[in-house]
N, CA, C and O atoms as a GROMACS GRO file, in nm:
protein
  456
    1UNK      N    1  -0.078   4.730   0.139
    1UNK     CA    2  -0.063   4.764   0.280
    1UNK      C    3  -0.169   4.692   0.363
    1UNK      O    4  -0.143   4.653   0.477
    2UNK      N    5  -0.287   4.675   0.307
    2UNK     CA    6  -0.394   4.609   0.380
    2UNK      C    7  -0.357   4.465   0.414
    2UNK      O    8  -0.384   4.420   0.525
    3UNK      N    9  -0.295   4.391   0.318
    3UNK     CA   10  -0.258   4.252   0.344
    3UNK      C   11  -0.148   4.243   0.449
    3UNK      O   12  -0.149   4.150   0.530
    4UNK      N   13  -0.054   4.336   0.450
    4UNK     CA   14   0.048   4.336   0.553
    4UNK      C   15  -0.014   4.353   0.690
    4UNK      O   16   0.028   4.288   0.786
    5UNK      N   17  -0.112   4.439   0.702
    5UNK     CA   18  -0.182   4.462   0.828
    5UNK      C   19  -0.253   4.334   0.872
    5UNK      O   20  -0.252   4.302   0.991
    6UNK      N   21  -0.314   4.262   0.778
    6UNK     CA   22  -0.381   4.137   0.811
    6UNK      C   23  -0.282   4.032   0.859
    6UNK      O   24  -0.311   3.959   0.954
    7UNK      N   25  -0.166   4.024   0.798
    7UNK     CA   26  -0.065   3.926   0.839
    7UNK      C   27  -0.018   3.954   0.981
    7UNK      O   28   0.001   3.860   1.059
    8UNK      N   29  -0.001   4.079   1.016
    8UNK     CA   30   0.038   4.114   1.153
    8UNK      C   31  -0.068   4.070   1.251
    8UNK      O   32  -0.036   4.020   1.359
    9UNK      N   33  -0.195   4.089   1.217
    9UNK     CA   34  -0.303   4.047   1.304
    9UNK      C   35  -0.309   3.895   1.317
    9UNK      O   36  -0.338   3.844   1.425
   10UNK      N   37  -0.281   3.823   1.208
   10UNK     CA   38  -0.284   3.677   1.212
   10UNK      C   39  -0.185   3.627   1.316
   10UNK      O   40  -0.221   3.544   1.399
   11UNK      N   41  -0.062   3.674   1.313
   11UNK     CA   42   0.034   3.624   1.410
   11UNK      C   43  -0.002   3.665   1.552
   11UNK      O   44   0.027   3.590   1.645
   12UNK      N   45  -0.064   3.779   1.571
   12UNK     CA   46  -0.108   3.820   1.704
   12UNK      C   47  -0.219   3.729   1.754
   12UNK      O   48  -0.216   3.686   1.869
   13UNK      N   49  -0.317   3.698   1.670
   13UNK     CA   50  -0.427   3.612   1.711
   13UNK      C   51  -0.384   3.467   1.728
   13UNK      O   52  -0.437   3.398   1.814
   14UNK      N   53  -0.290   3.420   1.650
   14UNK     CA   54  -0.246   3.282   1.663
   14UNK      C   55  -0.180   3.260   1.799
   14UNK      O   56  -0.190   3.151   1.855
   15UNK      N   57  -0.114   3.361   1.852
   15UNK     CA   58  -0.056   3.348   1.984
   15UNK      C   59  -0.163   3.335   2.091
   15UNK      O   60  -0.136   3.282   2.199
   16UNK      N   61  -0.283   3.381   2.064
   16UNK     CA   62  -0.392   3.375   2.160
   16UNK      C   63  -0.476   3.248   2.142
   16UNK      O   64  -0.589   3.243   2.189
   17UNK      N   65  -0.422   3.147   2.077
   17UNK     CA   66  -0.488   3.019   2.049
   17UNK      C   67  -0.624   3.037   1.984
   17UNK      O   68  -0.723   2.976   2.026
   18UNK      N   69  -0.628   3.121   1.884
   18UNK     CA   70  -0.748   3.141   1.805
   18UNK      C   71  -0.712   3.116   1.659
   18UNK      O   72  -0.596   3.089   1.628
   19UNK      N   73  -0.809   3.125   1.571
   19UNK     CA   74  -0.777   3.102   1.433
   19UNK      C   75  -0.838   3.210   1.346
   19UNK      O   76  -0.931   3.281   1.386
   20UNK      N   77  -0.784   3.222   1.225
   20UNK     CA   78  -0.831   3.317   1.126
   20UNK      C   79  -0.899   3.237   1.015
   20UNK      O   80  -0.849   3.132   0.974
   21UNK      N   81  -1.011   3.286   0.968
   21UNK     CA   82  -1.082   3.220   0.860
   21UNK      C   83  -0.995   3.221   0.734
   21UNK      O   84  -0.950   3.328   0.694
   22UNK      N   85  -0.970   3.104   0.671
   22UNK     CA   86  -0.885   3.100   0.552
   22UNK      C   87  -0.940   3.190   0.442
   22UNK      O   88  -1.061   3.198   0.422
   23UNK      N   89  -0.851   3.259   0.373
   23UNK     CA   90  -0.890   3.347   0.265
   23UNK      C   91  -0.937   3.483   0.311
   23UNK      O   92  -0.986   3.562   0.231
   24UNK      N   93  -0.923   3.512   0.438
   24UNK     CA   94  -0.967   3.640   0.491
   24UNK      C   95  -0.870   3.750   0.453
   24UNK      O   96  -0.751   3.741   0.484
   25UNK      N   97  -0.920   3.853   0.385
   25UNK     CA   98  -0.836   3.966   0.346
   25UNK      C   99  -0.876   4.094   0.415
   25UNK      O  100  -0.811   4.196   0.395
   26UNK      N  101  -0.979   4.091   0.493
   26UNK     CA  102  -1.030   4.212   0.555
   26UNK      C  103  -1.038   4.194   0.704
   26UNK      O  104  -1.069   4.085   0.753
   27UNK      N  105  -1.011   4.298   0.777
   27UNK     CA  106  -1.015   4.293   0.923
   27UNK      C  107  -1.153   4.252   0.974
   27UNK      O  108  -1.164   4.192   1.080
   28UNK      N  109  -1.258   4.284   0.900
   28UNK     CA  110  -1.394   4.250   0.941
   28UNK      C  111  -1.427   4.103   0.919
   28UNK      O  112  -1.529   4.055   0.970
   29UNK      N  113  -1.343   4.029   0.844
   29UNK     CA  114  -1.368   3.888   0.817
   29UNK      C  115  -1.309   3.797   0.923
   29UNK      O  116  -1.329   3.675   0.918
   30UNK      N  117  -1.236   3.852   1.019
   30UNK     CA  118  -1.171   3.770   1.120
   30UNK      C  119  -1.276   3.716   1.217
   30UNK      O  120  -1.356   3.790   1.272
   31UNK      N  121  -1.272   3.584   1.238
   31UNK     CA  122  -1.363   3.518   1.332
   31UNK      C  123  -1.280   3.441   1.433
   31UNK      O  124  -1.184   3.373   1.397
   32UNK      N  125  -1.315   3.452   1.559
   32UNK     CA  126  -1.240   3.385   1.664
   32UNK      C  127  -1.324   3.277   1.728
   32UNK      O  128  -1.444   3.294   1.751
   33UNK      N  129  -1.260   3.165   1.757
   33UNK     CA  130  -1.324   3.058   1.833
   33UNK      C  131  -1.221   3.016   1.937
   33UNK      O  132  -1.101   3.016   1.910
   34UNK      N  133  -1.269   2.981   2.055
   34UNK     CA  134  -1.177   2.946   2.161
   34UNK      C  135  -1.223   2.821   2.232
   34UNK      O  136  -1.342   2.803   2.258
   35UNK      N  137  -1.128   2.734   2.262
   35UNK     CA  138  -1.151   2.617   2.345
   35UNK      C  139  -1.062   2.635   2.467
   35UNK      O  140  -0.941   2.655   2.455
   36UNK      N  141  -1.122   2.628   2.585
   36UNK     CA  142  -1.045   2.632   2.708
   36UNK      C  143  -1.034   2.491   2.762
   36UNK      O  144  -1.133   2.419   2.773
   37UNK      N  145  -0.913   2.453   2.796
   37UNK     CA  146  -0.886   2.318   2.849
   37UNK      C  147  -0.822   2.334   2.986
   37UNK      O  148  -0.717   2.395   3.000
   38UNK      N  149  -0.887   2.277   3.088
   38UNK     CA  150  -0.834   2.288   3.224
   38UNK      C  151  -0.886   2.173   3.310
   38UNK      O  152  -0.988   2.114   3.273
   39UNK      N  153  -0.823   2.138   3.419
   39UNK     CA  154  -0.693   2.184   3.465
   39UNK      C  155  -0.583   2.125   3.378
   39UNK      O  156  -0.600   2.020   3.316
   40UNK      N  157  -0.472   2.191   3.374
   40UNK     CA  158  -0.360   2.146   3.295
   40UNK      C  159  -0.233   2.176   3.372
   40UNK      O  160  -0.195   2.293   3.382
   41UNK      N  161  -0.166   2.079   3.426
   41UNK     CA  162  -0.184   1.935   3.408
   41UNK      C  163  -0.306   1.882   3.483
   41UNK      O  164  -0.353   1.943   3.580
   42UNK      N  165  -0.355   1.769   3.437
   42UNK     CA  166  -0.476   1.708   3.494
   42UNK      C  167  -0.441   1.574   3.558
   42UNK      O  168  -0.345   1.507   3.519
   43UNK      N  169  -0.522   1.535   3.657
   43UNK     CA  170  -0.499   1.406   3.724
   43UNK      C  171  -0.614   1.308   3.704
   43UNK      O  172  -0.590   1.192   3.672
   44UNK      N  173  -0.737   1.353   3.723
   44UNK     CA  174  -0.850   1.260   3.713
   44UNK      C  175  -0.954   1.300   3.609
   44UNK      O  176  -1.033   1.216   3.566
   45UNK      N  177  -0.957   1.426   3.568
   45UNK     CA  178  -1.051   1.473   3.466
   45UNK      C  179  -0.994   1.597   3.400
   45UNK      O  180  -0.906   1.664   3.454
   46UNK      N  181  -1.046   1.628   3.281
   46UNK     CA  182  -1.011   1.750   3.211
   46UNK      C  183  -1.140   1.810   3.154
   46UNK      O  184  -1.223   1.738   3.099
   47UNK      N  185  -1.154   1.942   3.167
   47UNK     CA  186  -1.271   2.014   3.117
   47UNK      C  187  -1.237   2.082   2.985
   47UNK      O  188  -1.127   2.135   2.968
   48UNK      N  189  -1.331   2.079   2.892
   48UNK     CA  190  -1.320   2.154   2.769
   48UNK      C  191  -1.440   2.247   2.763
   48UNK      O  192  -1.554   2.200   2.759
   49UNK      N  193  -1.417   2.375   2.763
   49UNK     CA  194  -1.524   2.474   2.750
   49UNK      C  195  -1.512   2.541   2.615
   49UNK      O  196  -1.403   2.577   2.571
   50UNK      N  197  -1.627   2.558   2.551
   50UNK     CA  198  -1.630   2.610   2.415
   50UNK      C  199  -1.697   2.747   2.411
   50UNK      O  200  -1.779   2.780   2.497
   51UNK      N  201  -1.660   2.825   2.311
   51UNK     CA  202  -1.720   2.957   2.292
   51UNK      C  203  -1.869   2.943   2.267
   51UNK      O  204  -1.917   2.836   2.231
   52UNK      N  205  -1.942   3.052   2.287
   52UNK     CA  206  -2.087   3.053   2.270
   52UNK      C  207  -2.127   3.003   2.131
   52UNK      O  208  -2.063   3.036   2.031
   53UNK      N  209  -2.232   2.924   2.126
   53UNK     CA  210  -2.292   2.868   2.003
   53UNK      C  211  -2.205   2.766   1.932
   53UNK      O  212  -2.237   2.728   1.819
   54UNK      N  213  -2.097   2.720   1.992
   54UNK     CA  214  -2.013   2.619   1.929
   54UNK      C  215  -2.089   2.488   1.912
   54UNK      O  216  -2.068   2.416   1.814
   55UNK      N  217  -2.177   2.457   2.007
   55UNK     CA  218  -2.252   2.330   1.999
   55UNK      C  219  -2.346   2.325   1.879
   55UNK      O  220  -2.391   2.217   1.842
   56UNK      N  221  -2.376   2.438   1.818
   56UNK     CA  222  -2.465   2.442   1.702
   56UNK      C  223  -2.389   2.428   1.570
   56UNK      O  224  -2.451   2.431   1.464
   57UNK      N  225  -2.258   2.414   1.575
   57UNK     CA  226  -2.175   2.413   1.455
   57UNK      C  227  -2.139   2.274   1.404
   57UNK      O  228  -2.064   2.262   1.308
   58UNK      N  229  -2.191   2.169   1.466
   58UNK     CA  230  -2.158   2.031   1.428
   58UNK      C  231  -2.009   2.002   1.439
   58UNK      O  232  -1.951   1.941   1.350
   59UNK      N  233  -1.947   2.046   1.548
   59UNK     CA  234  -1.806   2.021   1.572
   59UNK      C  235  -1.787   1.890   1.648
   59UNK      O  236  -1.878   1.842   1.717
   60UNK      N  237  -1.669   1.833   1.634
   60UNK     CA  238  -1.629   1.719   1.713
   60UNK      C  239  -1.497   1.752   1.784
   60UNK      O  240  -1.416   1.830   1.734
   61UNK      N  241  -1.479   1.692   1.899
   61UNK     CA  242  -1.357   1.707   1.976
   61UNK      C  243  -1.285   1.572   1.974
   61UNK      O  244  -1.337   1.473   2.025
   62UNK      N  245  -1.166   1.570   1.916
   62UNK     CA  246  -1.086   1.448   1.910
   62UNK      C  247  -0.965   1.464   2.000
   62UNK      O  248  -0.904   1.570   2.006
   63UNK      N  249  -0.930   1.356   2.070
   63UNK     CA  250  -0.814   1.356   2.158
   63UNK      C  251  -0.718   1.247   2.110
   63UNK      O  252  -0.759   1.133   2.086
   64UNK      N  253  -0.592   1.284   2.096
   64UNK     CA  254  -0.488   1.194   2.048
   64UNK      C  255  -0.376   1.184   2.150
   64UNK      O  256  -0.347   1.279   2.222
   65UNK      N  257  -0.312   1.066   2.155
   65UNK     CA  258  -0.190   1.055   2.234
   65UNK      C  259  -0.084   1.138   2.162
   65UNK      O  260  -0.102   1.177   2.047
   66UNK      N  261   0.025   1.165   2.230
   66UNK     CA  262   0.127   1.251   2.171
   66UNK      C  263   0.194   1.186   2.050
   66UNK      O  264   0.254   1.256   1.968
   67UNK      N  265   0.183   1.053   2.036
   67UNK     CA  266   0.240   0.986   1.919
   67UNK      C  267   0.137   0.970   1.807
   67UNK      O  268   0.167   0.912   1.703
   68UNK      N  269   0.015   1.022   1.827
   68UNK     CA  270  -0.083   1.026   1.719
   68UNK      C  271  -0.194   0.925   1.722
   68UNK      O  272  -0.277   0.924   1.631
   69UNK      N  273  -0.201   0.839   1.822
   69UNK     CA  274  -0.311   0.743   1.832
   69UNK      C  275  -0.437   0.814   1.882
   69UNK      O  276  -0.433   0.885   1.982
   70UNK      N  277  -0.549   0.793   1.812
   70UNK     CA  278  -0.674   0.854   1.855
   70UNK      C  279  -0.724   0.784   1.981
   70UNK      O  280  -0.741   0.662   1.983
   71UNK      N  281  -0.747   0.863   2.086
   71UNK     CA  282  -0.794   0.810   2.213
   71UNK      C  283  -0.946   0.817   2.221
   71UNK      O  284  -1.012   0.721   2.261
   72UNK      N  285  -1.002   0.932   2.181
   72UNK     CA  286  -1.148   0.946   2.184
   72UNK      C  287  -1.191   1.055   2.086
   72UNK      O  288  -1.112   1.138   2.041
   73UNK      N  289  -1.319   1.050   2.055
   73UNK     CA  290  -1.380   1.153   1.970
   73UNK      C  291  -1.525   1.166   2.012
   73UNK      O  292  -1.595   1.066   2.027
   74UNK      N  293  -1.570   1.289   2.032
   74UNK     CA  294  -1.709   1.309   2.073
   74UNK      C  295  -1.764   1.436   2.009
   74UNK      O  296  -1.692   1.532   1.984
   75UNK      N  297  -1.893   1.433   1.983
   75UNK     CA  298  -1.962   1.549   1.925
   75UNK      C  299  -1.974   1.658   2.031
   75UNK      O  300  -1.997   1.630   2.149
   76UNK      N  301  -1.957   1.782   1.989
   76UNK     CA  302  -1.972   1.895   2.079
   76UNK      C  303  -2.118   1.935   2.077
   76UNK      O  304  -2.164   2.004   1.985
   77UNK      N  305  -2.193   1.892   2.179
   77UNK     CA  306  -2.337   1.920   2.185
   77UNK      C  307  -2.372   2.015   2.299
   77UNK      O  308  -2.486   2.061   2.309
   78UNK      N  309  -2.275   2.045   2.383
   78UNK     CA  310  -2.295   2.140   2.493
   78UNK      C  311  -2.176   2.235   2.497
   78UNK      O  312  -2.078   2.216   2.424
   79UNK      N  313  -2.184   2.336   2.582
   79UNK     CA  314  -2.075   2.433   2.591
   79UNK      C  315  -1.959   2.382   2.677
   79UNK      O  316  -1.857   2.449   2.689
   80UNK      N  317  -1.975   2.264   2.738
   80UNK     CA  318  -1.869   2.209   2.823
   80UNK      C  319  -1.870   2.056   2.815
   80UNK      O  320  -1.975   1.992   2.823
   81UNK      N  321  -1.751   1.999   2.798
   81UNK     CA  322  -1.734   1.854   2.798
   81UNK      C  323  -1.633   1.820   2.906
   81UNK      O  324  -1.527   1.883   2.914
   82UNK      N  325  -1.664   1.721   2.989
   82UNK     CA  326  -1.572   1.674   3.092
   82UNK      C  327  -1.527   1.533   3.054
   82UNK      O  328  -1.609   1.443   3.035
   83UNK      N  329  -1.396   1.515   3.042
   83UNK     CA  330  -1.339   1.386   3.007
   83UNK      C  331  -1.274   1.327   3.132
   83UNK      O  332  -1.188   1.390   3.193
   84UNK      N  333  -1.316   1.207   3.170
   84UNK     CA  334  -1.250   1.140   3.283
   84UNK      C  335  -1.123   1.071   3.231
   84UNK      O  336  -1.120   1.019   3.120
   85UNK      N  337  -1.021   1.071   3.314
   85UNK     CA  338  -0.890   1.024   3.270
   85UNK      C  339  -0.851   0.891   3.330
   85UNK      O  340  -0.732   0.859   3.337
   86UNK      N  341  -0.947   0.811   3.374
   86UNK     CA  342  -0.914   0.684   3.439
   86UNK      C  343  -0.842   0.588   3.345
   86UNK      O  344  -0.762   0.507   3.392
   87UNK      N  345  -0.870   0.593   3.214
   87UNK     CA  346  -0.804   0.502   3.118
   87UNK      C  347  -0.688   0.568   3.045
   87UNK      O  348  -0.634   0.511   2.951
   88UNK      N  349  -0.649   0.688   3.088
   88UNK     CA  350  -0.539   0.760   3.026
   88UNK      C  351  -0.410   0.734   3.102
   88UNK      O  352  -0.410   0.729   3.225
   89UNK      N  353  -0.302   0.717   3.030
   89UNK     CA  354  -0.171   0.700   3.091
   89UNK      C  355  -0.108   0.838   3.114
   89UNK      O  356  -0.151   0.937   3.054
   90UNK      N  357  -0.011   0.843   3.198
   90UNK     CA  358   0.065   0.966   3.221
   90UNK      C  359   0.130   1.009   3.089
   90UNK      O  360   0.187   0.927   3.018
   91UNK      N  361   0.121   1.138   3.057
   91UNK     CA  362   0.185   1.187   2.935
   91UNK      C  363   0.112   1.306   2.875
   91UNK      O  364   0.021   1.362   2.935
   92UNK      N  365   0.155   1.344   2.755
   92UNK     CA  366   0.096   1.456   2.683
   92UNK      C  367  -0.008   1.406   2.584
   92UNK      O  368   0.007   1.300   2.523
   93UNK      N  369  -0.115   1.485   2.569
   93UNK     CA  370  -0.222   1.454   2.476
   93UNK      C  371  -0.254   1.579   2.394
   93UNK      O  372  -0.237   1.691   2.441
   94UNK      N  373  -0.300   1.557   2.273
   94UNK     CA  374  -0.335   1.666   2.182
   94UNK      C  375  -0.485   1.659   2.158
   94UNK      O  376  -0.540   1.551   2.136
   95UNK      N  377  -0.553   1.775   2.163
   95UNK     CA  378  -0.694   1.778   2.127
   95UNK      C  379  -0.712   1.862   2.002
   95UNK      O  380  -0.638   1.957   1.977
   96UNK      N  381  -0.814   1.825   1.923
   96UNK     CA  382  -0.846   1.898   1.801
   96UNK      C  383  -0.997   1.919   1.795
   96UNK      O  384  -1.075   1.825   1.810
   97UNK      N  385  -1.036   2.042   1.771
   97UNK     CA  386  -1.176   2.075   1.745
   97UNK      C  387  -1.191   2.077   1.594
   97UNK      O  388  -1.125   2.155   1.525
   98UNK      N  389  -1.278   1.990   1.542
   98UNK     CA  390  -1.294   1.975   1.396
   98UNK      C  391  -1.437   2.008   1.354
   98UNK      O  392  -1.532   1.986   1.430
   99UNK      N  393  -1.451   2.061   1.233
   99UNK     CA  394  -1.584   2.086   1.180
   99UNK      C  395  -1.634   1.963   1.106
   99UNK      O  396  -1.564   1.861   1.102
  100UNK      N  397  -1.754   1.970   1.047
  100UNK     CA  398  -1.811   1.851   0.984
  100UNK      C  399  -1.737   1.809   0.858
  100UNK      O  400  -1.754   1.696   0.812
  101UNK      N  401  -1.654   1.899   0.801
  101UNK     CA  402  -1.570   1.864   0.686
  101UNK      C  403  -1.435   1.807   0.731
  101UNK      O  404  -1.345   1.788   0.649
  102UNK      N  405  -1.422   1.782   0.860
  102UNK     CA  406  -1.302   1.726   0.923
  102UNK      C  407  -1.183   1.820   0.918
  102UNK      O  408  -1.068   1.776   0.926
  103UNK      N  409  -1.208   1.949   0.904
  103UNK     CA  410  -1.101   2.049   0.910
  103UNK      C  411  -1.077   2.087   1.055
  103UNK      O  412  -1.172   2.100   1.133
  104UNK      N  413  -0.952   2.105   1.091
  104UNK     CA  414  -0.917   2.142   1.228
  104UNK      C  415  -0.945   2.290   1.249
  104UNK      O  416  -0.889   2.376   1.180
  105UNK      N  417  -1.033   2.320   1.344
  105UNK     CA  418  -1.068   2.457   1.377
  105UNK      C  419  -0.970   2.512   1.480
  105UNK      O  420  -0.926   2.626   1.472
  106UNK      N  421  -0.938   2.428   1.577
  106UNK     CA  422  -0.842   2.469   1.681
  106UNK      C  423  -0.782   2.344   1.742
  106UNK      O  424  -0.846   2.239   1.745
  107UNK      N  425  -0.661   2.355   1.791
  107UNK     CA  426  -0.597   2.242   1.857
  107UNK      C  427  -0.518   2.293   1.977
  107UNK      O  428  -0.491   2.412   1.990
  108UNK      N  429  -0.482   2.200   2.062
  108UNK     CA  430  -0.405   2.234   2.181
  108UNK      C  431  -0.355   2.106   2.245
  108UNK      O  432  -0.371   1.997   2.189
  109UNK      N  433  -0.295   2.118   2.361
  109UNK     CA  434  -0.244   2.000   2.430
  109UNK      C  435  -0.271   2.012   2.579
  109UNK      O  436  -0.290   2.121   2.632
  110UNK      N  437  -0.271   1.897   2.643
  110UNK     CA  438  -0.281   1.893   2.788
  110UNK      C  439  -0.197   1.777   2.839
  110UNK      O  440  -0.165   1.685   2.765
  111UNK      N  441  -0.163   1.784   2.965
  111UNK     CA  442  -0.078   1.684   3.026
  111UNK      C  443  -0.156   1.608   3.134
  111UNK      O  444  -0.231   1.668   3.211
  112UNK      N  445  -0.136   1.477   3.137
  112UNK     CA  446  -0.194   1.393   3.242
  112UNK      C  447  -0.080   1.352   3.334
  112UNK      O  448   0.021   1.297   3.291
  113UNK      N  449  -0.099   1.381   3.463
  113UNK     CA  450   0.000   1.340   3.564
  113UNK      C  451  -0.071   1.253   3.667
  113UNK      O  452  -0.174   1.293   3.722
  114UNK      N  453  -0.018   1.137   3.692
  114UNK     CA  454  -0.080   1.044   3.788
  114UNK      C  455   0.026   0.994   3.882
  114UNK      O  456  -0.004   0.915   3.972
   0.00000   0.00000   0.00000
């Protein structure tokens, strides 16, 4: 019964763009991390705000075109990163927050309209 309860929580948290620590079997093991991306759609810049203490985790933020080409990658050293979009074409982009083992912690998408 405990595992069924955890599975229900996983789907609830996944809808909130958060993640569950792999192998978590207990409600107390759930850890949430959040990346906020705005404005979306964006025209000249996009902001990425990270949860508290994310900059101490050795994370990187990678941005890909919708067809999978890596556009940029930068270390998360502050609680906010601003990306200027002057070299970005109109379209959809995917971002991934990765840890030092290159595992995806969280991902999302944003749109550039020009």
